[in-house]
N, C-alpha and C positions, 0 to 999 in steps of 0.2 A: 530585512528584506521581504520585498513583496513575493508571494508566491506565484510563479509562472502560470499562465492562464492555460487552459486546455479544453476541448470538446472531444470526447472519445466515446464509442459505444460500450455499454456494458454488457453483462451476461444474457440479458434478454434482447438485446440488439438496440436498446434506446439509448440516443446521444444524451450525455451527461457533461456538464461543464462546472469549473471550479464555482461559478455563480451560483449553481445549484445549491450550495452549501455555504451561501453567504449569511453570516451573522451567527454562524455555528463554528465550535472547534471542529477540527478535522484531523484524523490521523490518517495520513497518506504514505502506503508502504509499497515498495517495489521489491518484485521477488522474480527469480531466474525463469521458473517453469512450472506449470500446472502439474499436479500429481506426481511431485518428486519428494523424495524424503524430506529434505530441509523445507522445501515450500509448503509441504503439506502439515509438518508440525506447527511451522509458523501460523498457516491459515487457522488450523485447529485452535492454536493457542488464543487467536483474536476471536474465534467463535466462541470459546468456552467464556471469555471475558467480556464479550459484546455488549450484554444487558448491562454489566457493570460500568463500562466505559460509557455507554449511552446515558446511564443514570448520572454520570460525571459531566453530561453535556457534549459529547463528542459522536461523531460518526465515523466509521472506518471505511476505508477504500483501498483495496489491492489492485496493483498495476503490474502488468506483463506484457510481453510481446505476443502471447497466445491470443488465438481467435475467441470472438463471443461464444462461438459454438463449444470450444474447448473449456472456456471459463464456466458455461452452464453445466455441462459434464462434470466438472471439478466441483462446483458448488453444491450441485445434487448429490454427487457420491458421498461427499463429507458434510452434509446438511449445514453449508456456509450460509449465514445469517446476514451478510453484509455485501456490498457493492463490489464487483471486479470489473476493472476497465480494460480494454483490450487497446493497446498501441502498437498496432502491427508495424507501422512507419518507424517506430522508435522516437518520433519528434519529441514527445512528451518526457520520455525518459532520458534523453539527451539535455533537455531544457533543465530538468531537476539534477543533472550532473550523476544519473545513475547507470550511466552507459561507460564502462570502463575496460581496461586490459586485465584478463583474467589469466590465472595459470593451471593447468591440470596435467599431471603425469609430465612435467618438463615442457608442455606444449602452451604457448601463449597465444590467446585469442581474445576478440572482443565479447563482452556480454553485460548482463544486467547484475549492477552491484545490489546485494541485499542491504537496503537503507530505507529509513522512515523519517518522515517529517510531520511534526505538530504544526498545523496552520491556525491561526488566531481566527476569531470571528471577523476581524478586518482584513483578512487575506493575506497576513504576514506569516513568515515562517518565524515561528516562536521556538522550536528546537528542532535540530537535525541529528540523526544517528547514523554516522558514516558505516559503522560495523554493527552488525545485530547477530544475536544468539537466538536461533528460530524458538526454541521451546519455551523460553521464559520472558520472551520479548513483550507480549501483551501486558504482562504484570510490571514490568519497567515504564511501559507507556502510561498505564493508569496512574502509578505513583508519581510519575513526572507532570501529566496532567492536572491533577489535584494540586501539585504544588505551584504550577504556572497559573492555575485560576486563582490562587490565593493572594 
């Protein structure tokens, strides 16, 4: 399946599109909110494994509905070394089926599902992770990326 195209601002306000990473492996992960406990664990996991993921031939991109300014503060606070994209309209999030019904304290609401996609150099979704454990997710991605490339 082809990965849905997008053009969104990054944490520096520059527009970024899927085509910017054409010919490369891409780890695209969706998360609910900047600077919250689970999202911070996941982002720091990708930060800590980023160089190894890069050596494996892939780039990492995080996406949420937070503003570019919020992303910039989040990236600076935790020394994040990869791109964060702002999808304030939620269009990309919906295109990747990461917008879903969630429950908290018995209340139902719509929100971002924590999920990840590995996109191959041809722009196809090579692997999808509909459920993610934030702390160890980057290691899982690295292992699967190595397997997919062989």
